[in-house]
C-alpha positions in Angstrom: -31.6 -101.6 185.3 -31.9 -104.7 183.0 -34.9 -104.8 180.7 -37.4 -107.5 181.3 -37.7 -109.6 178.2 -37.9 -113.2 177.1 -36.3 -114.4 173.9 -38.1 -117.0 171.8 -35.8 -120.0 171.0 -37.9 -121.3 168.2 -36.4 -121.0 164.7 -39.4 -119.1 163.3 -37.8 -115.6 162.8 -36.3 -114.0 159.7 -34.6 -110.9 158.6 -36.3 -109.0 155.7 -35.4 -106.1 153.5 -37.5 -103.5 151.8 -35.8 -102.1 148.6 -36.4 -99.9 145.6 -37.0 -102.0 142.5 -35.3 -99.6 140.0 -32.0 -99.1 142.0 -32.1 -102.2 144.3 -31.3 -99.8 147.2 -32.3 -101.3 150.5 -34.0 -98.6 152.6 -35.2 -100.7 155.5 -34.1 -103.9 157.4 -36.3 -105.6 159.9 -36.8 -108.7 162.0 -40.1 -110.6 161.9 -42.1 -113.7 161.9 -45.2 -114.9 160.0 -46.5 -112.0 157.9 -44.6 -109.1 159.6 -42.6 -108.2 156.4 -45.9 -107.3 154.6 -47.6 -105.5 157.5 -47.7 -101.6 157.6 -48.4 -101.2 161.3 -45.8 -99.4 163.5 -43.8 -98.1 160.5 -42.1 -94.7 160.7 -43.1 -91.8 158.5 -40.0 -92.0 156.4 -40.7 -95.7 155.6 -44.3 -95.0 154.6 -43.4 -92.0 152.4 -40.7 -94.1 150.6 -43.0 -97.0 149.7 -45.7 -94.5 148.5 -43.3 -92.6 146.4 -41.2 -95.4 144.8 -41.8 -98.8 143.2 -40.7 -101.0 146.2 -40.6 -104.6 147.1 -39.7 -106.8 150.0 -37.5 -109.9 150.3 -36.3 -112.4 153.0 -32.6 -111.9 153.7 -32.3 -114.9 156.0 -34.8 -117.2 157.7 -35.1 -120.0 160.2 -33.5 -118.0 163.0 -34.1 -117.9 166.8 -35.0 -114.5 168.2 -31.5 -113.9 169.5 -30.0 -114.8 166.2 -32.4 -112.5 164.4 -31.5 -109.6 166.7 -27.8 -110.1 166.2 -28.1 -110.5 162.4 -30.5 -107.4 162.2 -27.8 -105.3 163.9 -25.1 -106.6 161.7 -27.1 -106.2 158.4 -28.1 -102.6 159.3 -24.5 -101.8 160.2 -23.3 -103.1 156.7 -25.9 -101.2 154.8 -25.4 -97.9 156.8 -21.8 -98.0 155.8 -23.0 -98.1 152.1 -25.4 -95.2 152.7 -28.4 -97.4 152.7 -31.0 -98.5 155.3 -32.1 -94.8 155.6 -35.4 -95.7 157.1 -33.8 -97.5 160.0 -33.6 -94.9 162.7 -32.0 -97.2 165.2 -29.2 -99.8 165.1 -31.6 -102.7 165.4 -31.9 -105.4 168.1 -35.3 -104.2 169.3 -38.9 -105.2 169.2 -38.9 -108.2 171.4 -42.1 -110.3 171.4 -42.4 -111.1 175.1 -41.3 -109.2 178.3 -41.4 -111.7 181.1 -37.8 -112.7 181.8 -34.5 -110.8 181.8 -31.8 -110.4 179.2 -28.7 -109.1 181.0 -27.3 -105.7 180.1 -24.0 -107.2 179.1 -25.7 -109.0 176.2 -27.5 -105.9 175.2 -24.3 -103.9 175.3 -22.6 -106.5 173.1 -25.3 -106.2 170.5 -25.2 -102.4 170.5 -21.4 -102.3 170.3 -21.4 -104.4 167.2 -22.9 -101.5 165.4 -20.4 -99.2 163.7 -22.2 -96.0 164.6 -22.0 -96.8 168.3 -18.6 -98.5 168.6 -16.7 -95.9 166.6 -18.5 -92.9 168.0 -20.0 -91.8 164.7 -23.1 -89.6 164.5 -26.1 -91.7 163.8 -27.8 -90.9 160.5 -31.1 -90.2 162.3 -29.5 -87.0 163.5 -29.5 -85.8 159.9 -33.3 -85.9 159.9 -34.8 -82.7 158.5 -38.2 -81.7 159.8 -40.1 -78.9 157.9 -43.2 -77.3 159.3 -45.2 -75.6 156.5 -47.4 -72.5 156.9 -50.4 -74.8 156.5 -49.5 -76.7 159.7 -48.4 -79.8 157.8 -45.2 -81.4 159.1 -42.8 -83.1 156.7 -39.9 -85.3 157.9 -37.0 -86.4 155.6 -34.2 -88.7 156.5 -31.7 -87.1 154.2 -31.1 -83.9 152.2 -31.4 -85.9 149.0 -34.9 -87.1 149.9 -36.0 -83.6 150.8 -34.5 -82.2 147.6 -36.5 -84.8 145.6 -39.7 -83.9 147.3 -39.3 -80.1 146.6 -37.8 -80.7 143.1 -34.5 -78.9 144.0 -30.9 -80.0 144.4 -29.4 -81.3 147.7 -27.2 -78.2 147.7 -30.3 -76.0 147.8 -31.6 -78.0 150.8 -28.3 -77.6 152.5 -28.6 -73.9 152.2 -32.1 -74.0 153.6 -30.7 -75.6 156.8 -28.1 -72.8 157.2 -29.4 -69.6 155.7 -32.6 -67.7 156.9 -34.4 -66.2 153.9 -35.7 -62.7 153.7 -39.4 -61.9 154.2 -39.7 -61.5 150.4 -38.5 -65.1 149.7 -40.8 -67.6 148.1 -39.7 -70.1 150.7 -41.1 -67.9 153.5 -44.6 -68.2 151.9 -44.4 -72.0 152.1 -42.2 -72.8 155.1 -42.6 -71.8 158.7 -39.8 -73.6 160.4 -36.9 -76.0 159.7 -35.6 -78.3 162.4 -32.1 -79.8 161.7 -29.4 -81.2 164.0 -31.0 -79.6 167.1 -31.2 -76.2 165.4 -34.5 -74.5 164.6 -34.6 -72.0 161.7 -37.7 -69.8 162.0 -38.8 -68.2 158.8 -40.0 -64.5 158.8 -43.6 -63.8 158.1 -43.9 -63.5 154.3 -44.7 -60.2 152.6 -45.7 -59.5 149.1 -42.7 -58.7 146.9 -42.8 -55.2 145.7 -44.1 -55.2 142.2 -41.7 -54.0 139.5 -43.6 -52.4 136.7 -42.6 -53.8 133.3 -44.0 -50.9 131.3 -42.5 -47.7 132.7 -43.1 -44.4 130.9 -41.8 -40.9 131.5 -44.6 -38.4 132.2 -45.0 -34.9 133.6 -46.0 -34.9 137.2 -47.8 -31.8 138.7 -48.5 -31.3 142.4 -51.0 -28.7 143.2 -51.0 -26.5 146.4 -53.9 -28.6 147.8 -51.8 -31.8 147.4 -53.4 -33.2 144.3 -51.1 -35.2 142.0 -51.6 -35.0 138.3 -49.9 -36.9 135.5 -49.6 -35.9 131.8 -48.1 -37.8 129.0 -46.6 -34.6 127.4 -46.3 -30.9 127.7 -49.1 -30.4 125.1 -51.8 -32.2 127.2 -50.5 -30.6 130.4 -50.7 -27.1 129.0 -54.1 -27.7 127.6 -55.3 -28.9 131.0 -54.3 -25.5 132.5 -55.8 -23.5 129.6 -52.7 -22.1 128.0 -52.7 -20.8 124.4 -49.1 -21.9 123.9 -49.2 -25.1 126.0 -45.8 -26.6 125.1 -43.9 -23.3 125.6 -45.4 -22.5 128.9 -45.0 -26.0 130.4 -41.4 -26.1 129.3 -40.8 -22.8 131.1 -42.5 -24.3 134.2 -40.2 -27.3 134.0 -37.1 -25.0 133.8 -38.3 -23.0 136.7 -38.7 -19.8 134.7 -42.4 -19.1 135.3 -43.0 -19.2 139.0 -45.6 -16.4 138.9 -47.6 -18.3 136.2 -47.4 -21.5 138.4 -48.6 -19.6 141.4 -51.6 -18.3 139.5 -52.6 -21.8 138.6 -52.0 -22.9 142.2 -49.2 -25.3 141.1 -46.7 -26.2 143.9 -44.3 -28.4 141.9 -43.8 -29.8 138.4 -41.2 -32.4 137.3 -40.6 -35.2 134.9 -40.8 -38.7 136.4 -41.4 -42.4 135.4 -44.6 -44.2 136.3 -46.2 -47.6 135.5 -47.9 -46.8 132.2 -50.5 -49.6 132.6 -51.5 -48.2 136.0 -51.7 -44.8 134.5 -54.1 -46.0 131.8 -56.3 -47.8 134.4 -56.6 -44.6 136.4 -57.5 -42.6 133.2 -60.3 -45.0 132.4 -61.7 -44.7 135.9 -61.5 -40.9 136.0 
């Protein structure tokens, strides 16, 4: 059914462009009248993030247009810029936002306006489909129009962001601590609940580990201290025999189930020694 709308025939409309000052890249094209180009109402999140992040300005592309002329030029200008990889904050092809809704504009006219847009007439995928939505563990939702914009936000390369949209990380990944879900091209990538990465001790040291019959685990830095603990007159000789398995009777008398050399975190060992 045709949409009920009345077009203003007064030449009071204009087409405006928001652009980045440093690169002159146009990121948004709009139709307006009076002070619309400076107003921030009814702007999408991508637009608002862009003007907050970059040094931006706005300019009039063409003025003194009727509403129909403004619609048609808006569509054409967005089409031109999309082909150049710009107008990234325009999520539609334009030709919308009519001021009044009392009379009809026939569907044939609307179709003509839409078909003048390259992304519709040539069957191309609209850039809005490349939107990346990231839900953080904090509940915050971030929406990016392109991989490049997402990469700039997280201070990584676009290739890294591309991998984010294709590869699910492990539960040990730093990304899992930050990100809960990524929505991209109709696909939802759910990140596993994060777990603390196993700590790899930097200061490993070989010690003698003794396990007693009652399950107690003892660590000694050398055979001398181990033998002295068990009260031997020749501590090194006796403990070396234990390690070689040549003194099982002696071990049984001391209620030792097992003895071996192993490596432990030396810093952790010292902490336990201070607490004991």
